Residue frames relative to the residue before (quaternion, step in Angstrom):
aa qw qx qy qz dx dy dz
M 1.0000 0.0000 0.0000 0.0000 0.00 0.00 0.00
R 0.3334 -0.7392 0.5423 0.2198 3.69 -0.85 0.81
I 0.1157 -0.8076 0.5766 -0.0437 3.52 -0.57 1.30
G 0.1153 -0.8120 0.5708 0.0380 3.50 -0.74 1.15
V 0.1901 -0.7724 0.6036 0.0542 3.60 -1.02 0.92
P 0.0638 -0.8257 0.5538 0.0863 3.67 -0.01 0.91
K 0.4851 -0.5856 0.5042 0.4093 3.66 -1.15 0.18
E 0.5333 -0.6509 0.4616 0.2807 3.49 -1.10 1.01
I 0.1215 -0.8294 0.5385 0.0855 3.63 -0.79 0.92
K 0.3517 0.6745 -0.5353 0.3671 3.61 1.28 0.42
A 0.6403 -0.5511 0.3970 0.3587 3.53 -1.33 0.84
D 0.8830 0.0539 -0.0608 0.4623 3.48 -0.95 1.05
E 0.4896 0.6565 -0.4396 0.3688 3.62 1.32 0.27
Q 0.0217 0.8315 -0.5534 0.0435 3.68 -0.60 1.06
R 0.3955 0.6838 -0.4830 0.3779 3.56 1.22 0.44
V 0.0885 -0.7764 0.6110 0.1272 3.58 -1.12 0.27
A 0.6218 -0.6648 0.3274 0.2535 3.54 -1.15 0.96
I 0.7986 0.1732 -0.0508 0.5741 3.53 1.32 -0.67
V 0.1844 -0.7572 0.6055 0.1612 3.68 -0.77 0.69
P 0.7530 -0.3953 0.2800 0.4453 3.57 -1.49 0.36
S 0.7059 0.4830 -0.3144 0.4117 3.57 0.75 -0.98
G 0.6077 0.5255 -0.3388 0.4896 3.60 1.23 -0.41
V 0.6154 0.5275 -0.3647 0.4583 3.55 1.15 -0.74
A 0.6296 0.5384 -0.3326 0.4507 3.65 1.07 -0.75
A 0.6372 0.5100 -0.3429 0.4650 3.57 0.92 -0.83
F 0.6385 0.4882 -0.3391 0.4889 3.71 0.79 -0.88
R 0.6454 0.5373 -0.3278 0.4327 3.70 0.80 -0.85
A 0.6525 0.5650 -0.3040 0.4032 3.51 0.94 -1.01
H 0.7082 0.3749 -0.2374 0.5492 3.52 1.41 -0.55
N 0.5767 -0.6605 0.3365 0.3435 3.58 1.27 0.45
H 0.4462 0.6695 -0.4565 0.3798 3.53 1.22 0.65
R 0.3918 -0.7408 0.5133 0.1852 3.68 -1.09 0.71
I 0.1776 -0.8015 0.5709 -0.0047 3.35 -0.80 1.17
M 0.0147 -0.7821 0.6228 0.0142 3.44 -0.90 1.11
V 0.1059 -0.8160 0.5681 0.0131 3.60 -0.72 1.15
E 0.4193 -0.7133 0.4762 0.2976 3.55 -0.68 0.92
K 0.6172 -0.5570 0.4168 0.3675 3.57 -1.12 0.84
G 0.8661 0.0730 -0.1421 0.4737 3.53 -0.93 1.10
A 0.2623 0.7673 -0.5255 0.2573 3.61 1.14 0.48
G 0.7925 0.3550 -0.2214 0.4438 3.60 0.69 -0.83
L 0.4657 0.7444 -0.4215 0.2267 3.56 1.04 -0.34
G 0.6543 0.4794 -0.3422 0.4743 3.65 0.90 -0.60
S 0.6714 0.4017 -0.3009 0.5453 3.69 1.29 -0.16
G 0.6169 -0.6098 0.3506 0.3530 3.55 1.16 0.30
I 0.5801 0.5876 -0.3524 0.4405 3.52 1.29 0.34
P 0.2762 -0.7877 0.5215 0.1769 3.70 -0.40 1.05
D 0.6651 -0.5065 0.3762 0.3995 3.55 -1.27 0.38
E 0.5751 0.6073 -0.3324 0.4360 3.60 1.23 -0.88
A 0.6511 0.5201 -0.3357 0.4392 3.58 0.89 -0.79
Y 0.6643 0.5121 -0.2818 0.4658 3.55 1.07 -0.65
V 0.5968 0.5305 -0.3215 0.5090 3.46 1.16 -0.83
A 0.7016 0.4803 -0.3028 0.4306 3.61 0.62 -1.04
A 0.6509 0.4908 -0.2911 0.5008 3.66 1.25 -0.38
G 0.6363 -0.5958 0.2903 0.3949 3.48 1.20 -0.17
A 0.4298 0.7260 -0.4055 0.3518 3.45 1.44 0.27
E 0.2952 -0.6826 0.6207 0.2484 3.60 -1.24 0.38
I 0.2800 -0.7427 0.5867 0.1606 3.64 -0.83 1.02
V 0.0688 -0.7985 0.5981 0.0039 3.46 -0.97 1.05
A 0.4713 -0.7193 0.4682 0.2030 3.56 -0.82 0.96
N 0.7833 0.3918 -0.1298 0.4648 3.38 0.90 -1.02
P 0.3163 -0.7783 0.4718 0.2678 3.77 -0.15 1.03
Q 0.5860 0.6113 -0.3534 0.3975 3.50 1.11 -0.76
E 0.6135 0.5704 -0.2889 0.4634 3.57 1.17 -0.85
I 0.6619 0.4805 -0.3121 0.4833 3.55 1.04 -0.93
W 0.6357 0.5232 -0.3252 0.4651 3.66 0.85 -0.76
E 0.7130 0.4662 -0.2583 0.4556 3.66 0.95 -0.83
R 0.7271 0.4653 -0.2043 0.4616 3.47 1.17 -0.63
A 0.7120 0.5289 -0.2348 0.3978 3.51 1.04 -0.86
E 0.3576 -0.7049 0.5628 0.2418 3.67 -0.84 0.73
M 0.7814 0.1035 -0.1106 0.6054 3.65 1.05 -0.50
I 0.2171 -0.7294 0.6386 0.1142 3.52 -1.01 0.99
A 0.1376 -0.7663 0.6250 0.0569 3.51 -0.96 0.95
K 0.0625 0.8295 -0.5465 0.0969 3.53 -0.55 1.14
V 0.4577 -0.6477 0.5090 0.3347 3.61 -1.19 -0.14
K 0.8108 0.0896 -0.0636 0.5749 3.53 1.01 -0.83
E 0.7410 -0.4875 0.2479 0.3897 3.42 -1.21 0.45
P 0.5766 -0.5620 0.4335 0.4047 3.72 -1.10 0.33
I 0.0160 -0.7885 0.6136 -0.0394 3.50 -1.02 1.01
G 0.8676 0.2505 -0.1084 0.4157 3.52 -1.23 0.08
D 0.8224 -0.0392 0.0390 0.5663 3.72 -0.52 -0.79
E 0.5958 0.6127 -0.3722 0.3620 3.59 1.11 -0.71
L 0.5989 0.5787 -0.3660 0.4153 3.56 1.19 -0.72
D 0.7019 0.4609 -0.2650 0.4740 3.63 1.15 -0.50
W 0.6762 0.4802 -0.2862 0.4798 3.45 1.33 -0.21
M 0.4652 0.6707 -0.4682 0.3384 3.56 1.10 0.01
Q 0.2671 -0.8069 0.5135 0.1174 3.64 -0.95 0.79
P 0.5862 -0.6067 0.4068 0.3504 3.54 -0.90 0.68
G 0.8040 0.1539 -0.1909 0.5417 3.56 -0.77 1.12
Q 0.4842 0.6432 -0.4567 0.3786 3.70 1.11 0.13
I 0.4165 -0.6893 0.5542 0.2105 3.48 -1.18 0.90
V 0.0594 -0.7731 0.6309 0.0257 3.59 -0.91 1.03
Y 0.0791 -0.8175 0.5685 -0.0485 3.55 -0.08 1.46
T 0.3969 0.6871 -0.4931 0.3567 3.76 -0.16 1.36
Y 0.5946 -0.4610 0.4785 0.4527 3.48 -1.37 -0.04
L 0.1638 -0.8105 0.5591 0.0612 3.57 -0.76 1.04
H 0.0172 0.8269 -0.5607 -0.0383 3.61 0.80 -1.10
L 0.0996 0.8575 -0.4937 0.1046 3.57 0.88 1.05
A 0.6182 0.5878 -0.3728 0.3652 3.55 1.04 -0.59
S 0.7099 0.4296 -0.2943 0.4742 3.60 1.21 -0.15
D 0.7060 0.3872 -0.1719 0.5676 3.53 1.56 -0.05
E 0.1760 -0.7976 0.5705 0.0853 3.65 0.02 1.21
S 0.6501 0.5209 -0.3459 0.4318 3.69 0.78 -0.79
L 0.6578 0.4825 -0.3319 0.4737 3.62 0.90 -0.80
T 0.5965 0.5802 -0.3325 0.4439 3.63 1.06 -0.82
R 0.6954 0.4603 -0.2632 0.4850 3.53 0.82 -0.96
K 0.6209 0.5423 -0.3468 0.4473 3.52 0.99 -0.74
M 0.6883 0.4618 -0.2731 0.4883 3.55 0.74 -0.99
L 0.6238 0.5273 -0.3581 0.4524 3.65 0.91 -0.53
E 0.6515 0.5362 -0.2671 0.4655 3.54 1.10 -1.11
A 0.7060 0.4713 -0.2732 0.4526 3.62 1.09 -0.91
G 0.4299 -0.6945 0.4908 0.3033 3.64 1.21 -0.24
V 0.4361 0.6994 -0.4971 0.2713 3.78 0.93 0.26
I 0.3612 -0.6632 0.5875 0.2907 3.47 -1.34 0.31
G 0.0913 -0.8419 0.5318 0.0030 3.47 -0.20 1.27
I 0.1067 -0.8020 0.5874 -0.0197 3.58 -0.56 1.42
G 0.1943 -0.8054 0.5551 0.0736 3.57 -0.25 1.32
Y 0.5488 -0.6391 0.4873 0.2300 3.46 -1.00 1.10
E 0.7052 0.5160 -0.2337 0.4264 3.49 1.08 -1.09
T 0.7568 0.3771 -0.2284 0.4826 3.61 1.20 -0.40
V 0.4190 0.6259 -0.5195 0.4035 3.63 1.21 0.33
Q 0.0129 0.8340 -0.5393 0.1155 3.43 -0.63 1.26
L 0.4017 -0.7196 0.5311 0.1971 3.55 -0.94 0.95
P 0.7068 -0.4692 0.3421 0.4041 3.62 -1.22 0.27
D 0.6871 0.4502 -0.2635 0.5058 3.53 1.07 -0.69
A 0.5500 -0.6818 0.3321 0.3498 3.62 1.23 0.32
T 0.4831 0.6331 -0.4614 0.3911 3.54 1.27 0.37
L 0.3895 -0.7341 0.5412 0.1284 3.34 -1.32 0.71
P 0.1978 -0.8925 0.3900 0.1102 3.54 0.40 1.37
L 0.7126 0.4211 -0.2586 0.4980 3.54 1.29 -0.54
L 0.5651 0.5589 -0.3244 0.5129 3.50 1.35 -0.12
A 0.6269 0.6091 -0.3621 0.3238 3.55 0.82 -1.03
P 0.7151 0.4580 -0.3545 0.3914 3.72 0.51 -0.83
M 0.6699 0.4832 -0.3205 0.4638 3.57 1.00 -0.66
S 0.6007 0.5338 -0.3603 0.4737 3.52 1.30 -0.48
E 0.5655 0.5605 -0.3687 0.4797 3.59 1.24 -0.53
V 0.7049 0.4401 -0.2896 0.4749 3.52 0.69 -1.09
A 0.6483 0.5158 -0.3471 0.4395 3.73 0.79 -0.76
G 0.6488 0.5180 -0.3338 0.4464 3.55 0.89 -0.90
R 0.6966 0.4482 -0.3092 0.4672 3.62 0.75 -1.05
L 0.6078 0.5521 -0.3585 0.4442 3.67 0.97 -0.69
A 0.6507 0.5454 -0.3431 0.4017 3.60 0.93 -1.05
A 0.6213 0.5386 -0.3629 0.4384 3.64 0.91 -0.64
Q 0.7636 0.3805 -0.2477 0.4592 3.63 0.74 -0.97
I 0.6088 0.5089 -0.3776 0.4774 3.56 1.22 -0.43
G 0.6433 0.5144 -0.3374 0.4557 3.61 1.08 -0.81
A 0.6234 0.5180 -0.3610 0.4612 3.67 0.93 -0.53
H 0.6146 0.5143 -0.3298 0.4991 3.61 1.16 -0.74
C 0.6769 0.4805 -0.3508 0.4335 3.71 0.79 -0.90
L 0.6421 0.5361 -0.3539 0.4184 3.72 1.08 -0.42
E 0.5562 0.6341 -0.3813 0.3784 3.48 1.29 -0.17
A 0.6119 -0.6051 0.3531 0.3671 3.55 -0.96 0.69
S 0.6240 0.5853 -0.3271 0.4014 3.51 1.20 -0.61
S 0.6378 0.4864 -0.2649 0.5352 3.49 1.55 -0.48
N 0.4918 -0.5864 0.4502 0.4599 3.73 1.31 -0.25
G 0.4359 0.7189 -0.4463 0.3067 3.50 1.11 0.38
M 0.6376 -0.5413 0.3364 0.4328 3.77 -0.97 0.13
G 0.5265 -0.7191 0.3757 0.2540 3.47 1.13 0.18
I 0.4710 0.6703 -0.4257 0.3842 3.50 1.14 0.96
L 0.4407 -0.6650 0.5256 0.2954 3.56 -1.19 0.34
L 0.5270 -0.6481 0.3987 0.3785 3.69 -0.61 0.89
G 0.7915 0.3270 -0.1799 0.4839 3.54 0.59 -1.06
G 0.3896 -0.7247 0.4792 0.3058 3.69 1.13 -0.07
V 0.2961 -0.7042 0.5930 0.2547 3.67 -1.14 -0.31
S 0.7344 -0.4037 0.2742 0.4716 3.48 -1.43 0.17
G 0.8309 0.2245 -0.1907 0.4720 3.52 -1.06 0.90
V 0.6987 0.3543 -0.2238 0.5798 3.66 1.39 0.01
K 0.4458 -0.7361 0.4432 0.2509 3.55 -0.68 1.00
P 0.4417 -0.6756 0.4953 0.3211 3.73 -0.95 0.72
A 0.6918 -0.4801 0.3673 0.3950 3.61 -1.37 0.28
N 0.3581 -0.6773 0.5841 0.2681 3.51 -1.21 0.32
V 0.0455 -0.8274 0.5598 0.0014 3.60 -0.53 1.00
T 0.1654 -0.7908 0.5859 0.0628 3.48 -0.79 1.12
I 0.0752 -0.8140 0.5753 0.0281 3.64 -0.74 0.89
L 0.1640 -0.7839 0.5925 0.0870 3.61 -0.61 1.16
G 0.7665 0.2568 -0.2813 0.5170 3.38 -0.58 1.35
A 0.1702 -0.8060 0.5650 0.0464 3.55 -0.89 1.17
G 0.3657 0.7324 -0.5189 0.2460 3.50 1.09 0.47
V 0.8063 -0.2337 0.1914 0.5086 3.53 -1.26 -0.76
A 0.6759 0.4651 -0.3069 0.4823 3.63 0.78 -0.89
G 0.6682 0.5101 -0.3098 0.4442 3.65 0.84 -0.85
T 0.6740 0.5156 -0.3040 0.4329 3.47 0.94 -0.87
H 0.7084 0.4184 -0.2912 0.4882 3.59 0.97 -0.81
A 0.5579 0.5650 -0.3872 0.4686 3.66 1.08 -0.37
C 0.6692 0.5020 -0.2973 0.4601 3.60 1.14 -0.86
Q 0.6467 0.4871 -0.3440 0.4756 3.54 1.04 -0.87
I 0.6747 0.4714 -0.3581 0.4408 3.71 0.65 -0.56
C 0.6717 0.4988 -0.3068 0.4538 3.58 0.90 -0.90
V 0.6488 0.5207 -0.3291 0.4467 3.57 1.00 -0.68
S 0.6306 0.5537 -0.2838 0.4638 3.51 1.22 -1.06
M 0.6564 0.4951 -0.2843 0.4931 3.60 1.29 -0.70
G 0.5569 -0.6507 0.3631 0.3669 3.60 1.17 -0.03
A 0.4397 0.6826 -0.4893 0.3184 3.65 1.14 0.35
H 0.4656 -0.6008 0.5498 0.3462 3.55 -1.43 0.15
V 0.1119 -0.8409 0.5295 -0.0071 3.68 -0.38 1.06
T 0.0267 -0.7328 0.6795 0.0224 3.48 -1.14 0.97
V 0.1250 -0.7779 0.6124 0.0645 3.57 -0.92 0.85
L 0.1519 -0.7723 0.6119 0.0778 3.48 -1.09 0.83
D 0.2183 0.7561 -0.6122 0.0765 3.62 -1.22 0.60
I 0.5403 -0.6436 0.4415 0.3146 3.34 -1.25 0.54
N 0.6684 0.5179 -0.2815 0.4535 3.59 1.24 -0.29
P 0.3423 -0.8071 0.4448 0.1832 3.64 -0.21 1.11
S 0.5717 0.5824 -0.3342 0.4714 3.45 1.45 -0.52
R 0.6877 0.4615 -0.3067 0.4691 3.60 0.99 -0.80
L 0.6145 0.5090 -0.3496 0.4910 3.60 1.11 -0.45
R 0.6240 0.4922 -0.3614 0.4876 3.58 0.87 -0.69
Y 0.6390 0.5292 -0.3398 0.4430 3.63 0.82 -0.87
L 0.6732 0.4886 -0.2773 0.4809 3.68 0.82 -0.96
Y 0.6464 0.5113 -0.3344 0.4572 3.56 0.91 -0.87
D 0.6654 0.5087 -0.3110 0.4491 3.67 0.96 -0.84
I 0.7205 0.4862 -0.2716 0.4132 3.55 0.71 -1.22
M 0.7072 0.4603 -0.2350 0.4825 3.56 1.23 -0.84
S 0.3598 -0.7921 0.4290 0.2431 3.54 1.23 0.17
S 0.6751 -0.5409 0.1986 0.4607 3.35 1.03 1.34
R 0.3900 0.7201 -0.4648 0.3365 3.65 1.10 0.54
V 0.7195 0.3331 -0.2062 0.5735 3.66 1.25 -0.18
T 0.3724 -0.7002 0.5634 0.2314 3.41 -1.27 0.72
T 0.1267 -0.7998 0.5820 0.0749 3.67 -0.76 0.82
V 0.0105 -0.7865 0.6145 -0.0602 3.57 -0.92 1.04
M 0.5169 -0.6094 0.5281 0.2872 3.54 -1.16 0.88
S 0.3886 -0.7229 0.5368 0.1958 3.42 -1.03 1.12
N 0.2448 0.6700 -0.6808 0.1662 3.62 -1.06 1.05
A 0.7285 -0.4507 0.2736 0.4373 3.57 -1.23 0.34
A 0.6259 0.5505 -0.3177 0.4519 3.64 0.94 -0.95
N 0.7180 0.5024 -0.2550 0.4088 3.50 0.66 -1.13
V 0.6167 0.5770 -0.2824 0.4551 3.38 1.17 -1.20
A 0.7285 0.4613 -0.2590 0.4352 3.56 0.88 -1.01
D 0.6312 0.5548 -0.3228 0.4354 3.49 1.23 -0.58
E 0.6938 0.4361 -0.2520 0.5147 3.46 1.07 -1.04
V 0.6186 0.5547 -0.3437 0.4377 3.70 0.72 -0.71
T 0.7351 0.4582 -0.2439 0.4361 3.57 0.81 -1.00
Q 0.6603 0.5115 -0.2426 0.4935 3.47 1.48 -0.49
A 0.5872 0.6446 -0.3068 0.3815 3.56 1.35 -0.49
D 0.3572 -0.6605 0.6049 0.2649 3.42 -1.30 0.56
L 0.7773 0.1364 -0.0440 0.6126 3.57 1.11 -0.89
V 0.0851 -0.7661 0.6360 0.0374 3.63 -0.91 0.85
I 0.0604 -0.7813 0.6205 0.0301 3.58 -0.94 1.04
G 0.2811 -0.7770 0.5547 0.0974 3.41 -0.74 1.28
A 0.1077 0.8368 -0.5241 0.1161 3.52 -0.45 1.28
V 0.2860 0.8041 -0.4522 0.2591 3.30 1.31 0.80
L 0.0123 0.8029 -0.5912 0.0759 3.59 -1.09 0.87
V 0.0624 -0.7066 0.7049 0.0041 3.43 -1.17 1.18
P 0.3869 -0.7655 0.4378 0.2696 3.64 -0.14 0.96
G 0.8613 0.1307 -0.1249 0.4749 3.52 -0.72 1.15
A 0.6944 0.4299 -0.2591 0.5157 3.50 1.47 -0.13
R 0.5965 -0.5501 0.3992 0.4269 3.43 -1.22 0.14
T 0.5598 -0.6341 0.4309 0.3145 3.54 -1.01 0.73
P 0.4040 -0.7338 0.4667 0.2837 3.61 -0.83 0.95
R 0.4077 -0.7261 0.4902 0.2573 3.65 -0.80 0.89
L 0.1545 -0.8430 0.5143 0.0301 3.59 -0.08 1.39
I 0.7198 0.3873 -0.2118 0.5357 3.46 1.19 -0.65
T 0.2194 -0.7698 0.5768 0.1633 3.73 -0.61 0.99
D 0.6666 -0.4480 0.4017 0.4400 3.39 -1.48 0.12
D 0.6365 0.5510 -0.3169 0.4368 3.63 0.88 -0.81
L 0.6910 0.4758 -0.2923 0.4590 3.50 1.03 -0.70
V 0.5592 0.5686 -0.3548 0.4879 3.52 1.17 -0.47
R 0.6223 0.5908 -0.2653 0.4397 3.48 1.07 -0.87
Q 0.7001 0.4786 -0.2032 0.4894 3.41 1.19 -0.82
M 0.5530 0.6384 -0.3928 0.3637 3.55 1.35 -0.39
R 0.6936 -0.5027 0.3569 0.3727 3.53 -1.25 0.45
P 0.4385 -0.6540 0.5051 0.3534 3.81 -0.69 0.74
G 0.7775 0.3075 -0.2416 0.4924 3.58 -0.89 1.12
A 0.4772 0.6829 -0.4365 0.3397 3.43 1.37 -0.28
A 0.2347 -0.7654 0.5660 0.1968 3.75 -1.15 0.17
F 0.1663 -0.7549 0.6340 0.0248 3.35 -1.40 0.71
V 0.1300 -0.7730 0.6205 0.0221 3.50 -0.69 1.27
D 0.0730 -0.8216 0.5618 0.0628 3.77 -0.33 0.91
I 0.1917 -0.7931 0.5700 0.0963 3.57 -0.09 1.35
A 0.6521 0.5689 -0.2938 0.4060 3.56 1.07 -0.65
I 0.4159 0.7459 -0.4655 0.2324 3.58 1.30 -0.04
D 0.5523 0.6306 -0.3990 0.3717 3.59 1.16 -0.45
Q 0.7221 0.3457 -0.1947 0.5667 3.59 1.29 -0.62
G 0.7879 -0.3370 0.1860 0.4806 3.60 1.11 0.52
G 0.4330 -0.7293 0.4268 0.3138 3.49 1.20 -0.63
C 0.3643 -0.7881 0.4453 0.2191 3.58 -0.91 0.81
S 0.6257 0.4644 -0.3152 0.5418 3.68 1.43 0.22
Q 0.5170 -0.6019 0.5092 0.3333 3.50 -1.27 0.55
T 0.6937 0.4694 -0.2832 0.4673 3.66 1.11 -0.58
S 0.5276 0.6064 -0.4563 0.3817 3.76 1.16 0.00
H 0.0676 0.7027 -0.7065 0.0497 3.35 -1.56 0.59
P 0.5940 -0.6352 0.3730 0.3233 3.44 -1.10 0.88
T 0.1058 -0.7577 0.6432 0.0329 3.54 -1.15 0.93
T 0.4113 -0.7116 0.5312 0.2057 3.46 -1.40 0.00
H 0.6467 -0.5255 0.3537 0.4249 3.57 -1.23 0.54
H 0.6274 0.5654 -0.3074 0.4384 3.63 1.13 -0.73
D 0.7776 0.0287 0.0057 0.6281 3.64 1.15 -0.73
P 0.0642 -0.9184 0.3905 -0.0060 3.42 0.57 1.34
I 0.8094 0.3227 -0.1085 0.4785 3.49 1.14 -0.82
F 0.0306 -0.7429 0.6668 0.0503 3.59 -1.21 0.40
V 0.3693 -0.7141 0.5672 0.1789 3.47 -1.47 0.48
T 0.0646 0.7870 -0.6101 0.0654 3.68 -0.58 0.94
H 0.8261 -0.0375 -0.0327 0.5613 3.72 -0.84 1.05
E 0.6416 -0.5382 0.3211 0.4423 3.78 1.03 0.99
V 0.5309 0.5371 -0.4486 0.4779 3.69 1.03 0.65
V 0.3319 -0.7009 0.6004 0.1954 3.63 -0.97 0.97
H 0.0866 -0.7900 0.6068 0.0166 3.59 -0.68 1.22
Y 0.0535 -0.7261 0.6829 0.0595 3.57 -1.05 0.87
C 0.0596 0.8118 -0.5710 0.1068 3.61 -0.67 1.30
V 0.1392 0.8007 -0.5601 0.1605 3.60 0.87 0.95
G 0.3590 -0.7722 0.4828 0.2042 3.68 -0.64 1.24
N 0.7611 0.2723 -0.2038 0.5524 3.68 0.93 -0.21
M 0.0097 0.8646 -0.5009 -0.0371 3.54 0.72 0.97
P 0.6309 0.5504 -0.3591 0.4123 3.74 0.87 -0.49
G 0.5161 0.6496 -0.3729 0.4154 3.47 1.49 -0.34
A 0.5300 0.6146 -0.4109 0.4154 3.63 1.23 -0.14
V 0.7726 0.1770 -0.1288 0.5960 3.54 1.07 -0.57
P 0.1287 -0.8653 0.4821 0.0488 3.51 0.57 1.30
R 0.6357 0.5413 -0.3492 0.4253 3.70 0.84 -0.56
T 0.6795 0.4576 -0.2821 0.4994 3.50 0.90 -0.94
S 0.6847 0.5482 -0.2673 0.3991 3.43 0.84 -1.15
T 0.6423 0.5372 -0.3030 0.4550 3.59 1.03 -1.09
Y 0.6901 0.4759 -0.2917 0.4607 3.67 0.80 -0.88
A 0.6572 0.5197 -0.2909 0.4619 3.50 0.96 -1.00
L 0.6758 0.4869 -0.2831 0.4755 3.55 0.95 -0.74
T 0.7323 0.4447 -0.2747 0.4364 3.63 0.76 -1.08
N 0.5516 0.5970 -0.4379 0.3842 3.59 1.25 -0.34
V 0.7654 0.3428 -0.2481 0.4848 3.58 0.97 -0.58
T 0.6257 0.5445 -0.3680 0.4202 3.73 0.97 -0.48
L 0.5590 0.6609 -0.3831 0.3225 3.63 1.00 -0.74
G 0.6787 0.4953 -0.3034 0.4494 3.57 0.77 -1.13
Y 0.6776 0.4943 -0.3249 0.4370 3.58 0.72 -0.81
G 0.6566 0.5460 -0.2814 0.4378 3.45 0.98 -1.03
L 0.6266 0.5152 -0.3025 0.5004 3.51 1.13 -0.84
T 0.6719 0.5015 -0.3306 0.4333 3.59 0.95 -0.83
I 0.5948 0.5329 -0.3361 0.4993 3.72 1.22 -0.61
A 0.7186 0.4632 -0.2635 0.4468 3.61 0.76 -0.96
N 0.6941 0.4823 -0.2688 0.4618 3.62 1.01 -0.83
R 0.7668 0.3603 -0.2060 0.4897 3.56 0.91 -0.72
G 0.4567 -0.6047 0.5014 0.4176 3.51 1.22 -0.64
V 0.5929 -0.6454 0.3245 0.3558 3.65 -0.84 0.91
D 0.6366 0.5271 -0.3395 0.4491 3.60 0.93 -0.95
A 0.6883 0.4795 -0.3248 0.4369 3.67 0.68 -0.98
A 0.6458 0.5594 -0.3156 0.4129 3.45 1.00 -0.83
I 0.6340 0.5252 -0.3003 0.4817 3.46 1.10 -0.99
E 0.6399 0.5511 -0.2898 0.4503 3.56 0.92 -0.99
G 0.8154 0.3728 -0.1172 0.4271 3.53 0.65 -1.33
D 0.7638 0.2844 -0.1489 0.5599 3.61 1.20 -0.34
P 0.4490 -0.7364 0.4797 0.1609 3.51 -0.32 1.47
A 0.6579 0.5202 -0.3149 0.4443 3.57 0.91 -1.05
I 0.6437 0.5304 -0.2844 0.4728 3.55 0.90 -1.11
R 0.6390 0.5486 -0.2928 0.4528 3.64 0.92 -0.94
S 0.7020 0.4502 -0.2712 0.4806 3.55 0.86 -0.93
G 0.5976 0.5823 -0.3327 0.4394 3.60 1.31 -0.23
V 0.5359 0.6362 -0.3556 0.4262 3.59 1.40 -0.66
N 0.1270 -0.7879 0.6013 0.0382 3.63 -0.67 1.17
T 0.7813 0.0017 -0.0066 0.6241 3.53 1.05 -0.90
Y 0.0376 -0.7932 0.6078 -0.0012 3.47 -1.12 0.68
K 0.8643 -0.2232 0.0787 0.4439 3.35 -0.46 1.50
G 0.8014 -0.3117 0.1314 0.4933 3.43 0.86 1.05
R 0.6784 0.4442 -0.2819 0.5127 3.61 1.44 -0.14
L 0.4084 -0.6978 0.5513 0.2057 3.61 -1.03 0.76
T 0.0021 -0.8530 0.5205 -0.0378 3.70 -0.24 1.17
C 0.5985 0.5450 -0.3891 0.4398 3.62 1.25 0.38
R 0.4160 -0.7504 0.4479 0.2515 3.66 -0.28 1.12
G 0.6458 0.4971 -0.3546 0.4583 3.73 0.76 -0.90
V 0.6815 0.4905 -0.3054 0.4491 3.71 0.85 -0.83
A 0.6099 0.5258 -0.3336 0.4902 3.66 1.13 -0.73
E 0.7042 0.4617 -0.3073 0.4433 3.57 0.78 -0.91
A 0.5837 0.5997 -0.3490 0.4217 3.54 1.11 -0.73
F 0.8228 0.2041 -0.0691 0.5259 3.63 0.78 -0.92
G 0.5334 -0.6600 0.4348 0.3015 3.71 1.05 0.32
L 0.4703 0.6860 -0.4382 0.3409 3.53 1.10 0.66
D 0.6021 -0.5896 0.3793 0.3822 3.50 -1.15 0.60
L 0.2389 -0.7674 0.5766 0.1472 3.68 -0.96 0.71
C 0.2025 -0.7782 0.5943 0.0134 3.53 -0.91 1.16
E 0.4182 -0.6775 0.5611 0.2262 3.39 -1.29 0.64
I 0.1559 -0.7866 0.5768 0.1556 3.59 -1.22 0.23
């Protein structure tokens, strides 16, 4: 199979979808790899490393899209890439279609096979290709939230962990999944007082056990969310419904009731965000203030640490990519339920329930 790895063009995105060891793995199975010139530089990988592993370096991204049977990316196609997609081409990347109707329709019109990392799901309901980036985003959320509370960010000017004789910050985390768990661990290690809400009592019990009672766990409902958010100095939104748009748990009115100078980090912005006041920002211009609350809503948070994120991501995406290339996409979809769950669009048909429900589109089986 001919596999293309274009350079990411989303703002401030420096991750890359395949590293040299991945190229070598594909080449061992006689697949051809085309890597755009400079694609790995943001992650500290020079073109020479790709060439040594057996890749072809291509200067023109359009050529990669036109020649490749499978495109491996990190983020969704944007800009000119939308016009370069080919009928029947596999687009293997994070898609987050439930928050982007325009992209959904473009992919359907192009007739591509869109396999979203974020919807590849194992029988135990875990999301193996989303998990490492959720780890990174959760850990980043704690340190970013601490920065947003600083006076220089228009925050209330408090230290997350406090000091002797001064109370620590109150942190509320919405969601006890992978991102929420890692955000919790870092916030607790920094000395904050942490409360975590989730609708799953098993996840809350797990967090309570592993944190040795150093975290307060609360069942998530509208009343409890309102109580905890309005008392918090820092709120971290780590809500996830696989393949679907994130529910907006925080209303505009609730943000108005938050403490002046409080901070809100919305990890869920990739899927639309969990607050009515959220809108996507970039690493170049990451924060805005609404109702005196500092908002951080960067849609590709792990892109802030591209070296760590690239290797964490490719550790898990390589195996599924090899399965698709070795078996062929149809056989891989038929033989591997996890890959089947990752298919969002298939040759003009929408196959992801969450996306269909988000936009009122017809759902098709594959």
